[in-house]
N, C-alpha and C positions, 0 to 999 in steps of 0.2 A: 504494500500500500504506500502511496506517495507520502501521505501524512506521517506514517511510521518512519519512513526513511528521513523525512525532514526532522522529526523529533530526535532520531539518532544522530543526525548531523549536528543539531543544536547541542546535544550532550557531549559530543566528541571534538568539535572544531576548536582549535586553539585561538583563532583570531576573534577578539571580542566584538569587533564591528560586524563580522559575518554572523556571529552567534546572536547578536541583538537583532540583526535584520531577519534571520531565520525565525527567531521567536516572534517578531512582529508579524511576519507572514502567517505563521502557524496560529497565533491568537486571533488574527483577523478571519482566517478560514474557520476556526472553531466557533467564533462568534456568529458567523453567517449560518452555521448549523444549529445554533442554540446550545452550544456545548462550552464547558469550561476546561475540559480535559479529554483525552482520548480513551474511551472505554474499551481498549483493545483486548483486555483479558476476560471480559464478560462473555460467556458462551451464548447468551441471548442476543448478542449484537453481531455475531460472526457466523459464517457457514450456515449449516442447517438450522441452528438456533435463530439466526436472523430471519430466516424464511418463516419459521413458526411464529415468531413475535410479530412479524409484519402481517401475517394472516389474521392474527387476533386483533391487532390494531385496526385493520381494514374492516373487520366485521363490526366492531363497536362503533367506529366513526360513521359507517354507512347505514347500519340497521338497528342499533341499540337505542330503543326509545327511552331507556332510563339514564342514558348519558346526557348530561346537561350541555346544550350547545346553543349558539345564537342562530339567528335566521339564516346566516350565511354558512352554517354547518361547522363553525369553529367551536372547539372545546378546549378547555385548559388541559395542559399536559398532566397536571396532577389529578384531574377528574378522570381522564382516560386511564391513568395508572391504577386508580382505585377499582375500575371496572374489569381490569385484566386479571385473569387467574392462570398462572401465577403472576403476581405483580412484579414489575421490574423497576429499577431506578429510572427516574425521569430522564436522566442523561442517556440511558440505554435506548429509551423510546425515541429521543431526538436523534441519536446516532443511526438507528434503524430507518427513521423517516427520511433522513437526508443522505443515506448511502447512495453511492453512484449507480448502483444497480436498481434503485427504487424509484418508481415514478408515480406512485399512488397518493402521496401525501405532500402537504406544504405546511411550513412552520413559520409563525410570525409572532414575535414578542410573547413567548411562552404559551402560545395557542397552536393548535394543530387541527387540520381538517383533511378529509379525503378529497381528492380532486375530482372524482367521478364515482359512479356505482351506487349512489344513494337510493335506498327505498324510502327513507324518511325525508320529508321536504327539506330542501336546501336551496337558497337563492345564490347560485354560483355566478359571480360577477366577472366572468371572462369576456374577452373581446372577440368579435368575429375574426376569422382569418384575414390577414392583410392581403393575401394573394389568393385568387380563385384557383382551386385545385380539385382534382377528382378524389372522392372519398369512397370508402367501401364498408359494407356491413354484411356479416354472415349470420344467417339464421338457419335452423334445421329445415330440411325439405318438407317436413310435416307442417311447417308454418306457411308454406307457399299458397295453400288454398285460401287462407285468411288474407295474406298480403296481396296476392295477385288476383285470384278469382273473385274474392269479395271486395277487392279494390280498397282495402282498409289501409294499405301502405304499411310501413314499419312503425310500430308503436312501442313505447317504453315498457309496457306491461307492468310488472311489479316494481320497476325502477322509475326514477324521476326523469331520466333522459335515455334516449337511444345513443349508444356508443358507436362511433365510426372511427376509421383510421385512414390515413393517406397511404398506408402500406398494405397492399393486398395480402401479403404473407401474414402480417400481424392480425388482420381481420379474420383470415381463415383459421389461424391458430386459436383465436378466441372462440370462433364459431364451432369448432369440432368438439368443444367441451360438452355440448348438449346434443350431439348427433351429427349425422352426415349433413354438411352445410350447403346451402345455396347462397351465392354471393351477389349482392346488389351494389350498384354504384350510383353516386349522386354528385352533382356539382356543388361546391361550397360557395356559390355566388353570394354577393352582398345581401340579396333579398331572401336567402334560404333559411334564415333564423338559426344558423349554426354557430356554435362557440368553440374556440380552441382552448381545451383544458390544459394540455401540455404536449409539447413536441408533436407526435403523430396521433394524439388522441383528441377527438372532436366530439361535441355533444349536440343533440337536437331534441326538442320536445316531441318530434315525430316527423316522418318523411312521407308525404302523400304519394300515392301510386304514380301519379303523373310525372313525378320527379325522378322515379327510379328506372334503372336499366338493369337487366339481368346479365351478369358476367358469364360468358361461356365457361362450362366446366373445364374445358381444355386448358384454361388459363391458370387453374390451381389444382388440377387433378393430382399432380405429383405430391401435393401436401396431404392428401387424404389417406389415412392409414387403412390397411386391409380390413375388410369387414365381411368376409365370406360367411361367418357364422350368422350375421344379421341377415344376409341375403337368403340363406337357407331357411331362417325362421320365417321369412315373408313368403316363401313359396307355398302354394297350396299342396295339401297332402296328396300323395300318389295313391291310386286305387290298385 
């Protein structure tokens, strides 16, 4: 980790000016993450432990009605800590939320919120995309009847927003969690009511059918895992 190497450099460099500069950079970086130290030794902040902690944080921030939060979905780190079992030090939660592999959270002045995925109402104050781009959403084939034939379009269902991505591979990876996906594309034009939550993640209250295009399966077939057992289950019994 770059921060660990910088910390080691500070501890070992002989030149006082370089040591002071390195410490200034490290403290600025820690402050931007809501940290006062590097929680490198805590197993809940690294490796598989970080992933487990992150999942627990995401659940409470997105779905826990007992977690106190404001209209924008922000909760105090201390309140989130009390809802987590097992509870972890606040600095571990901040370290997990701001890890370079993590994209689901944002932290500001001792508060934290999930950037997307809420089933509980949250007024997410993101801006529309600055540049019009093509976005993708993957839903199970079983939903096609509702989306296409009933012309309902893509709706958030149990969530507050529909999630989209400007990366078709990322959209497919999210879609296959709930079954064999069908991928739809939509433009993120200024009048589309789409917000950019983070990087390649975009949000919409819903996409009407007239704005959707079905992406040919050939464009993402290599990403679909084998499912011969599912196909066999769908075949009618032989006589």
